[in-house]
C-alpha positions in Angstrom: 8.3 8.0 -7.8 7.0 10.2 -5.0 4.7 13.1 -5.8 5.7 16.4 -4.3 3.8 19.1 -6.3 0.3 19.9 -5.2 -1.9 20.3 -8.3 -4.3 23.2 -8.9 -8.1 22.6 -8.8 -9.6 22.2 -12.3 -13.1 23.8 -11.8 -15.6 22.0 -14.1 -17.0 24.1 -17.0 -20.6 23.6 -15.9 -19.8 25.1 -12.5 -18.3 28.3 -14.1 -21.3 28.5 -16.4 -23.8 28.3 -13.6 -21.9 31.0 -11.6 -21.9 33.3 -14.6 -25.6 32.8 -15.2 -26.2 33.5 -11.5 -24.1 36.7 -11.6 -25.9 37.9 -14.8 -29.3 37.2 -13.4 -28.6 38.8 -10.1 -27.1 41.8 -11.7 -30.1 42.4 -14.0 -32.5 42.2 -11.0 -30.4 44.5 -8.8 -29.7 47.0 -11.7 -33.4 47.2 -12.4 -34.4 47.7 -8.7 -31.7 50.2 -7.9 -32.2 52.1 -11.1 -35.9 52.5 -10.4 -35.2 53.5 -6.8 -32.6 56.1 -7.7 -34.0 57.0 -11.1 -30.5 56.3 -12.6 -29.6 53.2 -14.4 -25.9 54.1 -14.2 -26.0 54.0 -10.4 -28.0 50.9 -10.6 -25.5 49.2 -12.9 -22.5 50.1 -10.7 -24.2 49.2 -7.3 -25.9 46.2 -8.8 -22.8 44.6 -10.2 -20.8 45.3 -7.0 -23.5 43.7 -4.7 -24.1 40.7 -7.0 -20.4 39.8 -7.3 -19.9 40.4 -3.5 -22.8 38.0 -2.7 -21.7 35.4 -5.2 -18.1 35.6 -4.0 -19.2 35.1 -0.4 -21.5 32.2 -1.2 -19.1 30.4 -3.4 -16.1 30.6 -1.1 -14.0 32.1 -3.9 -10.9 32.1 -1.7 -10.8 28.7 0.0 -7.3 28.8 1.6 -8.9 28.9 5.1 -11.0 25.8 4.2 -8.2 23.8 2.6 -4.9 24.0 4.5 -1.6 23.5 2.7 -0.9 19.9 1.7 -4.6 19.0 2.1 -7.5 18.4 -0.3 -11.2 18.8 0.3 -14.0 16.7 -1.1 -17.2 18.7 -1.9 -20.6 17.1 -2.5 -23.5 18.6 -4.4 -26.5 18.4 -2.1 -28.9 18.3 -5.1 -27.2 15.7 -7.4 -24.9 13.9 -4.9 -22.0 14.4 -7.2 -18.6 14.7 -5.5 -15.5 16.6 -6.6 -12.1 17.6 -5.2 -10.5 21.0 -4.6 -6.9 21.7 -3.6 -5.4 24.7 -1.8 -5.6 28.0 -3.6 -8.4 29.9 -5.3 -11.4 27.8 -5.9 -15.0 28.3 -7.2 -17.9 26.4 -5.7 -21.7 26.5 -5.9 -23.6 27.7 -2.9 -25.2 24.2 -2.6 -21.9 22.4 -2.7 -20.9 21.4 0.8 -17.8 19.7 2.3 -18.3 16.0 2.7 -18.1 14.5 6.1 -14.5 13.7 6.8 -13.8 15.1 3.4 -10.5 16.8 4.4 -7.6 14.6 3.4 -4.0 15.1 4.4 -1.9 14.4 1.3 1.1 13.8 3.6 -0.5 10.8 5.3 1.8 7.8 5.7 0.2 4.4 6.3 3.4 2.7 7.6 4.4 -0.3 9.6 7.4 -2.3 10.5 6.6 -6.0 10.1 8.4 -9.0 11.6 7.4 -12.3 10.3 8.8 -15.9 10.0 8.6 -17.9 6.7 9.5 -21.5 5.9 12.1 -22.0 3.2 12.0 -24.7 0.5 14.2 -27.1 2.6 12.2 -26.5 5.8 14.6 -24.1 7.5 12.7 -21.2 9.2 13.7 -17.6 8.3 13.0 -14.5 10.4 12.3 -11.4 8.4 11.7 -7.7 9.0 10.3 -5.4 6.3 9.0 -1.8 6.3 6.3 -0.4 4.1 4.7 3.1 3.6 1.5 3.8 1.6 0.6 7.4 0.6 -2.3 8.8 -1.5 -1.4 9.3 -5.1 -2.3 12.7 -6.6 -0.2 12.7 -9.7 -1.5 13.3 -13.2 -0.7 10.4 -15.4 -2.3 7.7 -17.5 -3.9 6.1 -14.4 -6.2 9.1 -14.0 -6.4 12.8 -12.9 -5.5 13.9 -9.4 -9.2 14.5 -8.6 -10.2 11.0 -9.7 -7.4 9.4 -7.7 -8.3 11.3 -4.5 -11.9 10.2 -4.8 -10.7 6.6 -5.3 -8.4 6.8 -2.3 -11.2 8.3 -0.1 -13.6 5.5 -1.1 -11.5 3.0 1.0 -11.0 3.0 4.8 -7.3 3.7 5.5 -7.2 0.7 7.9 -8.5 -1.5 5.0 -5.8 -0.2 2.6 -3.1 -0.9 5.3 -4.4 -4.4 6.0 -4.6 -5.3 2.3 -1.2 -3.9 1.6 0.4 -6.0 4.4 -1.4 -9.1 3.2 0.0 -8.6 -0.3 3.6 -8.0 0.8 3.5 -11.1 3.2 2.1 -13.2 0.4 4.9 -12.2 -2.0 7.6 -12.9 0.6 6.0 -16.2 1.6 5.8 -17.4 -2.0 9.5 -16.5 -2.7 10.8 -18.1 0.5 8.9 -21.3 -0.1 10.7 -21.6 -3.5 14.2 -21.1 -2.2 16.5 -22.8 0.3 17.6 -21.1 3.5 21.2 -20.4 2.4 19.8 -18.4 -0.6 17.7 -16.2 1.6 20.3 -14.2 3.4 21.0 -11.6 0.7 18.5 -8.8 1.2 19.3 -7.0 -2.0 18.6 -10.0 -4.1 15.3 -10.7 -2.3 14.2 -7.1 -2.5 14.7 -7.0 -6.3 13.1 -10.5 -6.8 10.1 -9.9 -4.6 9.3 -6.2 -4.7 11.0 -5.2 -8.0 12.9 -2.0 -8.8 11.9 1.5 -9.8 12.4 0.6 -13.5 10.8 -2.8 -13.2 8.3 -2.8 -10.3 6.4 -5.9 -9.1 3.1 -6.1 -11.2 1.1 -7.1 -8.2 2.2 -4.0 -6.3 1.4 -1.9 -9.4 -2.1 -3.3 -9.5 -2.5 -2.5 -5.8 -1.4 1.1 -6.3 -3.8 1.6 -9.2 -6.8 0.0 -7.5 -6.4 2.1 -4.3 -4.8 5.2 -5.9 -1.7 5.1 -3.6 2.0 5.1 -3.9 3.8 2.2 -2.2 7.3 1.8 -0.8 8.3 -1.5 0.7 11.7 -2.9 1.5 13.1 -5.9 3.3 15.4 -4.8 6.1 16.5 -8.2 7.5 16.4 -11.9 6.6 18.1 -14.5 8.8 17.7 -17.9 10.3 15.3 -18.1 13.3 16.7 -18.3 16.8 16.5 -22.1 17.1 18.0 -22.6 13.7 20.9 -20.3 14.6 21.4 -22.2 17.8 21.7 -25.5 15.9 23.9 -24.0 13.2 26.3 -22.6 15.8 26.5 -26.0 17.4 27.5 -27.7 14.1 29.8 -24.9 13.0 32.7 -26.3 11.0 31.1 -29.7 10.4 31.7 -31.1 6.9 29.6 -34.2 7.0 26.2 -35.4 8.2 27.8 -37.7 10.7 29.9 -35.0 12.3 26.9 -32.6 12.5 24.8 -35.3 14.1 27.5 -36.1 16.6 27.8 -32.4 17.7 24.1 -32.0 18.1 23.6 -35.2 20.1 26.5 -34.1 22.3 24.5 -31.0 23.2 21.5 -33.1 24.3 19.5 -33.1 21.0 17.8 -36.4 20.3 19.2 -38.7 17.6 16.1 -38.4 15.5 15.9 -34.6 15.7 19.7 -34.2 15.1 19.4 -36.4 11.9 16.5 -34.4 10.6 18.1 -31.0 11.2 21.5 -32.0 9.9 20.0 -33.0 6.6 18.7 -29.4 6.2 22.2 -28.0 6.1 24.6 -28.0 3.2 28.0 -29.8 3.6 30.9 -30.2 1.3 30.1 -33.8 0.7 26.4 -33.1 0.3 23.8 -35.8 1.0 21.9 -38.3 -1.0 18.2 -39.1 -1.4 18.6 -42.3 0.6 19.7 -40.3 3.6 16.0 -39.6 4.1 14.4 -42.6 5.7 10.7 -42.7 5.0 8.7 -45.0 7.2 5.4 -45.6 5.3 2.6 -47.9 6.3 0.3 -48.3 3.3 -1.0 -51.5 1.6 -0.9 -49.9 -1.8 1.9 -47.4 -2.5 0.3 -46.5 -5.8 -2.3 -44.5 -3.9 0.3 -42.5 -2.1 0.1 -38.9 -3.3 1.7 -36.8 -0.5 4.9 -37.4 1.5 5.5 -35.0 4.4 9.0 -34.2 5.7 8.8 -32.9 9.2 10.9 -29.9 10.1 12.5 -30.4 13.6 11.9 -26.8 14.2 8.2 -27.0 14.0 7.4 -26.5 10.4 6.2 -29.1 7.8 6.7 -29.2 4.0 4.7 -31.4 1.7 6.1 -33.0 -1.4 3.6 -34.1 -4.0 
């Protein structure tokens, strides 16, 4: 579920305590000095408090709206301890020695997005062309996976290009695995594939959930198209209406396809009469078939599947 509400900055208690001690210490010094100068501690108290809070307010950037634009967050680093923390738009307290980190301003509306077109081999060797779209956004929600500040620091620890590359690799792996376990005719329904591969809102894919948690992001990915590749479509159109292997082979050879290639492709298709195991002619030259562990069935379209 997308996050829309920008959280408020939770200033650490130790920051507030240090600022109060600074204010008290500065006030005592100023009150004493001004009281001695004007021979009136009442004037000293009033002027001292005013000056001390003015100086502290200026040094701590009490109002940070100019430093943190709407829908952004800023990472501060303590120059003494090296500790980092996050502030969001609004009224924020900071110590004089806390400075913005280099490239510490993060746009919470950033979309790492891409439209990917890839080809996968199905279980029966048919090649399938796919198109899927994904978006990756920083997660700044407050839930069991951490506070908004913790998640922003986690997100900022990765290069955005690296997050994008890892995300695409994950989505491609999930699709490739699913396509390799199903035959071509079962890979034309995008709704079924989306639910099986990427999950639903109520039952998301656990691998995608792990990716979101590790990188502190929100992921949206959806398959937009799944169809036979161009050469497969061409062959299927040629044998349209064929109800047997012989008829399909005849139509393909009539179009100039070699007998061997026509036989191989025709066996990838489903016909009413089906086909039998002996339809596949394996030509094996091996002195001892007991040592045979892999049999490769070549896809006439360029792919290869291995049966162990």
